[in-house]
C-alpha positions as CSV (number, residue, x, y, z in Angstrom):
1,M,-0.1,-0.1,0.1
2,L,1.7,3.5,-0.8
3,D,1.8,6.0,1.6
4,R,-0.1,9.0,0.4
5,A,0.1,11.0,3.6
6,H,3.9,10.6,3.2
7,N,3.6,11.7,-0.8
8,A,1.3,14.7,0.0
9,P,4.0,17.3,0.6
10,H,5.8,16.4,-2.0
11,L,3.7,16.1,-4.8
12,P,3.0,20.4,-5.0
13,A,6.6,21.2,-4.9
14,E,7.6,18.3,-7.2
15,I,5.3,19.1,-10.0
16,A,6.2,22.5,-9.6
17,R,9.7,21.8,-10.8
18,R,8.5,19.7,-14.1
19,R,8.8,21.3,-17.5
20,T,7.4,18.9,-20.6
21,F,7.9,20.1,-23.3
22,A,8.4,19.2,-27.3
23,I,10.7,21.0,-29.8
24,I,8.9,21.7,-32.9
25,S,10.6,22.7,-36.4
26,H,10.9,22.2,-39.9
27,P,13.7,19.9,-41.3
28,D,17.4,21.3,-41.4
29,A,16.9,24.3,-38.6
30,G,18.5,23.0,-36.8
31,K,16.4,21.0,-34.2
32,T,18.1,18.2,-33.2
33,T,21.6,20.0,-32.7
34,L,19.8,22.3,-30.0
35,T,18.6,19.2,-28.5
36,E,21.9,17.6,-28.2
37,K,23.0,21.3,-26.6
38,F,19.9,21.0,-24.0
39,L,21.4,17.6,-23.1
40,L,25.0,19.0,-23.0
41,Y,24.2,22.1,-20.5
42,G,21.9,19.8,-18.5
43,G,24.6,17.3,-18.0
44,A,23.5,14.6,-19.5
45,I,26.4,14.3,-22.1
46,Q,29.7,15.6,-22.5
47,M,30.5,15.6,-26.4
48,A,27.4,16.7,-28.5
49,G,27.2,15.5,-31.8
50,Q,26.0,17.7,-34.6
51,V,23.6,16.0,-37.3
52,R,25.6,16.7,-40.4
53,A,28.9,16.0,-38.5
54,K,31.6,13.0,-39.6
55,G,32.6,10.1,-37.8
56,E,31.5,9.5,-33.8
57,A,30.5,13.2,-33.4
58,R,28.2,12.2,-35.7
59,R,26.1,9.8,-33.5
60,T,24.2,12.1,-32.4
61,R,22.2,10.8,-28.8
62,S,18.8,12.0,-29.9
63,D,18.9,10.2,-32.9
64,F,19.5,6.0,-32.6
65,M,17.9,4.5,-35.5
66,K,20.5,3.5,-37.9
67,M,18.8,4.8,-40.8
68,E,18.4,8.2,-38.8
69,Q,22.2,8.3,-37.8
70,E,23.0,7.5,-41.9
71,R,20.8,10.4,-43.5
72,G,21.2,12.5,-40.7
73,I,17.0,13.0,-39.9
74,S,14.8,12.4,-36.7
75,V,12.0,9.5,-38.1
76,S,11.3,8.6,-34.5
77,A,10.2,11.1,-31.4
78,S,12.8,9.9,-28.3
79,A,11.8,11.5,-24.6
80,M,14.9,12.3,-22.4
81,S,14.8,13.6,-19.1
82,F,17.4,15.8,-17.3
83,E,18.1,18.1,-14.4
84,F,18.6,21.6,-14.9
85,D,18.6,24.6,-12.6
86,G,16.8,23.1,-10.1
87,H,14.1,22.0,-13.2
88,W,13.3,18.4,-13.9
89,F,13.0,18.9,-17.8
90,N,11.3,16.3,-19.9
91,L,11.9,16.8,-23.7
92,V,10.5,14.7,-26.7
93,D,12.1,15.2,-29.6
94,T,9.9,14.7,-32.3
95,P,10.7,13.6,-36.1
96,G,11.6,16.9,-38.0
97,H,10.8,15.2,-41.5
98,S,7.7,16.1,-43.0
99,D,6.7,12.5,-43.4
100,F,7.0,11.6,-39.5
101,S,4.4,14.6,-39.0
102,E,1.6,12.3,-37.3
103,D,4.1,11.0,-34.8
104,T,4.9,14.4,-33.9
105,Y,0.6,15.9,-33.8
106,R,0.7,12.7,-31.3
107,T,3.6,13.5,-29.6
108,L,2.3,17.4,-29.0
109,T,-0.6,16.0,-26.8
110,A,1.9,15.0,-24.5
111,V,3.5,18.2,-23.6
112,D,2.6,21.4,-21.8
113,A,4.7,23.5,-24.5
114,A,6.7,24.0,-27.4
115,V,10.2,25.4,-28.5
116,M,9.3,26.8,-31.9
117,V,12.9,26.4,-33.5
118,I,13.3,28.8,-37.0
119,D,15.9,29.1,-39.2
120,G,17.7,32.7,-39.3
121,A,17.5,32.9,-43.3
122,K,14.3,31.0,-43.6
123,G,12.1,32.5,-41.2
124,V,8.8,30.3,-40.8
125,E,8.8,27.3,-43.0
126,S,5.7,25.2,-44.2
127,Q,6.2,22.0,-41.6
128,T,7.0,24.9,-38.7
129,R,3.4,26.5,-39.4
130,K,1.8,23.2,-39.6
131,L,3.2,22.1,-36.5
132,F,2.6,25.3,-34.8
133,E,-1.3,25.0,-35.8
134,V,-1.3,21.9,-33.9
135,C,0.1,23.6,-30.8
136,R,-2.1,26.4,-31.4
137,L,-5.5,24.2,-31.0
138,R,-4.0,22.6,-27.6
139,D,-3.2,26.3,-26.7
140,L,0.3,25.2,-26.3
141,P,2.8,28.1,-25.4
142,I,5.3,28.6,-27.6
143,L,9.0,29.5,-27.1
144,T,10.6,30.8,-29.8
145,F,14.6,30.1,-31.2
146,C,16.1,31.8,-34.0
147,N,18.7,29.8,-35.2
148,K,21.7,29.8,-36.9
149,M,22.4,33.4,-36.5
150,D,26.3,33.1,-37.5
151,R,25.4,32.2,-40.8
152,E,23.7,35.0,-43.1
153,S,20.3,35.8,-41.8
154,R,17.4,38.0,-42.4
155,D,16.7,41.6,-40.7
156,T,15.7,40.8,-36.8
157,F,12.9,43.1,-37.4
158,D,11.8,40.9,-41.1
159,I,11.7,37.9,-39.0
160,I,9.3,39.4,-35.8
161,D,7.2,40.6,-38.5
162,E,6.7,37.7,-40.4
163,I,6.1,35.1,-36.9
164,Q,3.6,38.2,-36.0
165,E,1.7,38.1,-39.6
166,M,1.5,34.3,-40.3
167,L,1.1,32.9,-36.9
168,A,-0.4,35.7,-35.4
169,L,1.5,35.5,-32.5
170,D,2.4,38.7,-30.3
171,V,6.6,38.4,-30.6
172,T,8.9,39.9,-27.5
173,P,12.8,39.6,-28.0
174,A,14.2,38.2,-24.8
175,S,17.5,38.7,-26.8
176,W,18.7,40.8,-29.5
177,P,21.4,40.0,-31.9
178,I,24.5,42.0,-32.7
179,G,25.8,41.2,-36.2
180,M,24.9,38.2,-38.3
181,G,27.1,35.9,-40.3
182,R,30.7,36.6,-39.9
183,D,29.8,39.6,-38.1
184,F,28.1,37.5,-35.5
185,V,29.2,38.5,-32.1
186,G,26.8,37.5,-29.8
187,T,23.5,38.7,-28.2
188,Y,22.6,41.7,-26.1
189,D,19.9,40.1,-23.2
190,L,17.0,42.0,-23.1
191,L,15.6,40.5,-19.7
192,G,18.7,40.6,-17.8
193,D,20.5,43.4,-19.1
194,R,23.5,41.0,-20.0
195,L,26.0,41.4,-22.8
196,L,26.6,37.4,-24.3
197,L,29.4,37.1,-26.0
198,M,30.0,33.8,-28.8
199,E,33.2,32.0,-28.7
200,R,33.5,29.7,-32.4
201,A,36.6,28.0,-31.4
202,D,34.7,25.2,-29.7
203,R,30.8,24.1,-30.2
204,N,30.7,22.9,-27.3
205,I,32.0,25.1,-24.9
206,R,29.4,27.3,-22.7
207,A,29.1,30.9,-23.4
208,E,30.2,33.7,-20.8
209,A,28.2,36.5,-20.0
210,I,29.3,39.8,-19.1
211,E,27.3,42.1,-16.9
212,I,26.5,45.4,-17.8
213,K,24.4,48.1,-16.7
214,G,22.2,48.9,-19.7
215,L,23.3,49.7,-23.4
216,E,25.0,52.7,-22.0
217,D,27.4,50.7,-20.0
218,P,31.2,52.0,-21.0
219,K,31.9,48.2,-20.7
220,L,30.1,47.6,-24.4
221,E,33.0,49.8,-26.1
222,E,35.5,47.6,-25.0
223,H,33.7,44.2,-26.6
224,I,31.6,45.5,-29.9
225,P,32.8,47.7,-32.8
226,T,31.6,51.4,-32.6
227,D,29.4,51.3,-35.9
228,R,27.9,48.0,-34.4
229,L,26.9,49.2,-31.0
230,A,25.3,52.4,-32.2
231,Q,23.1,50.2,-34.5
232,L,22.7,47.7,-31.5
233,R,21.0,51.0,-29.7
234,E,19.1,52.1,-32.5
235,E,17.1,48.6,-32.7
236,V,16.7,48.0,-29.2
237,E,15.0,51.1,-28.4
238,M,13.0,50.6,-31.2
239,A,12.3,47.1,-30.3
240,R,11.2,48.4,-27.1
241,G,9.3,51.1,-28.5
242,L,7.4,49.1,-31.1
243,L,7.0,45.2,-29.6
244,P,5.2,44.3,-26.6
245,A,7.0,44.1,-23.4
246,L,7.0,40.5,-21.8
247,D,3.5,39.2,-20.4
248,R,4.0,35.8,-18.4
249,Q,0.6,35.4,-18.7
250,A,0.1,35.6,-22.4
251,V,2.9,33.2,-22.9
252,R,1.4,30.8,-21.1
253,D,-1.9,31.3,-22.5
254,G,-0.3,31.0,-25.8
255,T,-1.0,34.3,-27.6
256,M,2.7,35.5,-27.3
257,T,5.9,34.2,-28.1
258,P,9.4,35.2,-26.3
259,I,11.9,35.2,-28.9
260,W,16.2,34.3,-28.3
261,F,18.3,34.3,-31.3
262,G,21.4,32.2,-31.3
263,S,23.5,29.7,-32.9
264,A,22.9,25.8,-31.8
265,L,26.1,24.4,-33.4
266,N,27.9,27.3,-31.2
267,S,26.4,26.0,-28.3
268,F,25.3,29.9,-28.0
269,G,21.9,31.3,-26.7
270,V,21.2,28.2,-25.8
271,R,21.3,28.6,-21.9
272,E,19.2,31.5,-22.2
273,L,16.6,29.8,-23.8
274,M,16.5,26.9,-20.8
275,D,16.6,29.9,-18.2
276,G,13.5,31.0,-20.3
277,I,11.9,27.6,-20.5
278,G,11.8,27.0,-16.8
279,K,10.7,30.8,-16.3
280,F,7.7,30.9,-18.7
281,A,6.3,27.4,-19.9
282,P,4.5,25.9,-17.2
283,P,4.4,23.0,-14.9
284,P,2.0,20.1,-16.1
285,Q,-1.3,21.0,-16.6
286,V,-4.9,20.0,-16.2
287,R,-5.7,17.3,-19.0
288,P,-9.1,16.9,-20.9
289,A,-10.2,13.2,-20.0
290,E,-13.9,11.5,-20.2
291,P,-15.9,11.8,-18.0
292,R,-14.1,14.2,-16.2
293,Q,-10.6,16.0,-16.4
294,V,-7.3,15.3,-14.3
295,S,-5.5,17.4,-12.3
296,A,-1.8,17.0,-11.8
297,D,-1.7,17.8,-8.4
298,E,-4.3,14.5,-7.9
299,P,-2.8,12.0,-5.3
300,R,-3.8,8.7,-7.3
301,V,-1.6,8.3,-10.2
302,S,-3.1,8.6,-14.0
303,G,-1.6,8.3,-17.4
304,F,-1.9,8.0,-21.1
305,V,-0.2,5.9,-23.8
306,F,0.8,8.7,-26.2
307,K,3.7,6.4,-28.1
308,V,4.8,2.6,-29.2
309,Q,8.4,2.3,-30.4
310,A,9.8,-1.2,-31.1
311,N,13.2,-2.6,-30.8
312,M,14.5,0.3,-29.2
313,D,17.2,-2.5,-28.5
314,P,17.5,-4.5,-31.5
315,K,19.3,-7.4,-29.5
316,H,15.9,-7.8,-27.8
317,R,12.7,-7.7,-29.5
318,D,11.5,-5.4,-27.1
319,R,8.5,-2.8,-27.3
320,V,7.9,0.0,-25.3
321,A,5.1,2.1,-24.2
322,F,6.2,6.0,-23.9
323,L,3.7,7.0,-21.0
324,R,2.8,10.7,-20.0
325,L,2.2,10.6,-16.4
326,C,-1.1,13.3,-15.7
327,S,-1.3,12.9,-11.9
328,G,0.1,11.7,-9.0
329,H,3.3,10.1,-7.8
330,F,3.9,6.9,-9.5
331,R,6.7,4.2,-8.0
332,R,8.0,1.6,-9.6
333,G,6.6,-2.1,-8.6
334,Q,3.0,-0.5,-8.5
335,K,-0.7,-2.0,-9.7
336,L,-2.3,0.1,-12.2
337,M,-5.3,-0.6,-14.2
338,H,-5.1,-1.0,-17.7
339,V,-8.5,0.8,-18.6
340,R,-9.4,-0.6,-22.2
341,S,-9.2,-4.2,-20.9
342,G,-9.8,-3.5,-16.9
343,K,-7.0,-5.9,-15.9
344,P,-4.4,-5.0,-13.4
345,M,-0.9,-4.3,-14.5
346,A,2.1,-4.5,-12.4
347,I,4.5,-2.1,-13.5
348,S,7.9,-3.8,-12.3
349,N,10.6,-2.1,-15.2
350,P,9.9,1.2,-15.7
351,V,12.2,3.1,-18.0
352,T,13.8,6.9,-18.3
353,F,15.3,7.7,-21.7
354,L,18.5,9.4,-23.1
355,A,17.9,8.0,-26.3
356,S,18.2,4.5,-27.4
357,D,20.0,4.7,-23.1
358,R,17.5,4.1,-20.6
359,E,17.7,3.4,-17.1
360,I,15.1,1.9,-14.3
361,A,12.7,4.5,-13.2
362,E,12.3,3.9,-9.2
363,D,9.4,6.7,-9.5
364,A,8.3,9.5,-11.3
365,W,5.6,12.5,-10.8
366,A,3.0,13.5,-12.9
367,G,4.4,15.3,-16.5
368,D,7.1,13.4,-16.3
369,I,7.2,10.4,-19.5
370,I,8.4,6.5,-19.0
371,G,8.6,3.6,-20.8
372,I,6.8,0.5,-20.0
373,P,8.3,-2.6,-21.9
374,N,5.3,-4.8,-22.7
375,H,5.0,-7.5,-25.4
376,G,1.8,-5.6,-27.6
377,Q,-0.8,-4.9,-24.4
378,L,-0.1,-1.1,-24.3
379,R,-1.5,0.7,-27.6
380,I,-1.8,4.2,-28.5
381,G,-4.4,6.2,-26.6
382,D,-4.4,3.5,-23.8
383,A,-5.2,5.0,-20.2
384,L,-3.6,3.5,-17.0
385,T,-5.0,4.5,-13.5
386,E,-5.5,3.4,-10.2
387,G,-9.0,1.6,-10.6
388,E,-10.9,4.8,-12.3
389,R,-12.5,4.1,-15.7
390,L,-10.7,7.5,-17.4
391,R,-9.9,8.1,-21.1
392,F,-7.7,10.4,-22.2
393,T,-8.7,12.6,-25.2
394,G,-7.3,14.3,-28.2
395,I,-4.7,11.8,-29.1
396,P,-5.2,11.8,-32.9
397,S,-5.3,8.9,-35.5
398,F,-4.4,9.5,-39.4
399,A,-6.1,7.8,-42.6
400,P,-2.8,7.1,-44.4
401,E,-2.3,9.1,-47.8
402,L,-0.3,6.4,-49.9
403,L,-0.9,3.1,-50.3
404,Q,1.5,0.0,-51.5
405,N,1.4,-3.6,-51.8
406,V,4.8,-5.4,-49.4
407,R,6.4,-8.9,-50.4
408,A,8.7,-10.2,-49.0
409,A,11.9,-11.2,-51.0
410,D,12.1,-14.7,-49.4
411,P,8.4,-16.0,-49.4
412,M,9.8,-18.7,-47.1
413,K,9.9,-15.9,-44.2
414,A,6.4,-14.8,-44.6
415,K,5.8,-15.6,-41.5
416,H,8.3,-13.4,-40.3
417,L,7.1,-10.1,-42.4
418,D,3.3,-11.0,-40.5
419,K,5.6,-10.1,-37.1
420,A,7.4,-7.3,-38.5
421,L,4.4,-5.2,-40.1
422,M,1.9,-6.4,-36.5
423,Q,4.7,-5.0,-34.6
424,F,5.0,-1.8,-37.0
425,A,1.4,-0.9,-36.7
426,E,1.5,-0.8,-33.1
427,E,3.9,1.8,-32.8
428,G,1.3,3.7,-35.4
429,A,4.6,4.2,-38.2
430,A,2.2,2.8,-40.5
431,K,-1.4,1.2,-41.2
432,V,-1.7,-2.4,-42.3
433,F,-4.6,-3.9,-44.0
434,R,-5.4,-7.1,-45.3
435,P,-7.2,-7.2,-49.1
436,M,-10.4,-8.9,-49.1
437,V,-9.8,-11.1,-51.8
438,G,-6.3,-12.3,-52.4
439,A,-2.9,-13.1,-49.7
440,G,-0.2,-10.7,-49.0
441,Y,-0.7,-7.0,-46.9
442,I,-1.3,-3.5,-48.2
443,V,0.8,-0.7,-46.0
444,G,-0.7,3.1,-45.7
445,V,1.7,5.7,-44.6
446,V,1.4,9.4,-44.6
447,G,4.6,10.3,-46.6
448,P,6.7,8.2,-49.2
449,L,10.2,8.2,-46.9
450,Q,8.2,6.1,-44.5
451,F,8.3,3.4,-46.9
452,D,12.1,3.5,-47.1
453,V,12.2,3.7,-43.4
454,L,9.6,0.4,-43.0
455,A,11.8,-1.5,-45.6
456,S,15.0,-0.2,-43.6
457,R,14.1,-1.2,-40.5
458,I,12.5,-4.6,-41.6
459,E,15.4,-5.7,-42.8
460,L,17.5,-4.6,-40.0
461,E,15.6,-5.6,-37.2
462,Y,13.9,-8.9,-38.5
463,G,16.6,-9.9,-41.0
464,L,14.1,-10.2,-43.6
465,P,14.5,-7.8,-47.2
466,V,11.1,-6.5,-48.9
467,R,10.0,-4.4,-51.9
468,F,7.2,-2.1,-52.2
469,E,5.2,-2.1,-55.0
470,P,2.1,-0.4,-56.0
471,T,-1.7,-1.2,-55.5
472,Q,-4.4,-0.9,-56.8
473,F,-6.0,1.3,-54.1
474,T,-5.6,4.9,-53.9
475,S,-6.7,6.0,-50.4
476,A,-8.1,4.2,-46.9
477,R,-10.8,6.5,-45.0
478,W,-12.9,5.4,-41.7
479,I,-16.1,4.9,-41.5
480,S,-18.3,5.8,-38.5
481,G,-22.0,4.6,-38.1
């Protein structure tokens, strides 16, 4: 029996320090590199591996599948937990490639805020816009990081105007860039009145801050060329006059976004963004459910599965369900009810993640994300509770846009193909159909790259080469009646 009276004083404090968030961006805006630097600052790793680097540095911790490492793209959402400056961060790294937006949409149901990464040269791109709209549907607070300022970038006011116009968001600068491209030397921290200078020599170095007293401090002249300093003073004065002041409640309501400027590759501006997440992103929020909403500070444990990942460890044919805890204080070994089946389930080996690395979680609190190894009992959308029949709402399911037949290169291994396809269907990576007439399977996906990923994973994880072929069907639609 759990001692609830003993837990009660700790529950509000533990929940208050949780920050559970996702990173959204267009492909190649620098999302995975930023994720690596978060882990670096959180002390979770010692060396960050840039996505398009070479050799050992290329094997980024958040991209664990072989195909992700080869292509330099993120195709599966992974969850990482680490401590930073008194807060407990649960970072969900989402697929950046447009073909994998379905997984990303589901992931956004499990977080309380989002960090939007944009490329300073390209501004708000199509995939960013799509993902932002999903965040808006859930009123998620958005914090913005304008990346790659060490390359040629657009005018700062242009970037801010575009965010305001395209996304209908108020934008308030938390920092202001000094120069761009080769002339980029750092940023002025508007929230802390500090000068932040960038060190290009080592991409893993942590930027040093120089404390100053406002923009008229003589110390500025020691670090910034005269012409650039005059421009900085003029631009900051304009920004303060034209743009709204930071309003914490507006940020939490999802109507205002603070924006930081920096270079994830050079570890610049990252710490300030993380400080901002701690200050402005909300702790775990009330979750929509049927027949009632669930508050994070309720003593009874509840949560829902938002992702299933097969074969995270290729040596073992394992299947891990990612569970977002919505209320209470969970302890290892606790029995929870699997609401869909009505059966009790002892959670004996819950795990926390650092990409593919995992360790046993002795306990977890509302807002945390834990992995539950299982043999297929848990599916996307399933609820686990201490007995109450809750159903958490808002977890999307999509009709596939592309359909193809799949065949094993060796017909004698058809049974292996059955098993592989069922496993990937449970992940939500693809929809699998059997035709009414004839044998074989039809696989449905959102985008064409998913066929490549499935073929690669089936061969790698099951030793079974497969080929995808055109089918007579062009679309699949759900019918309710």
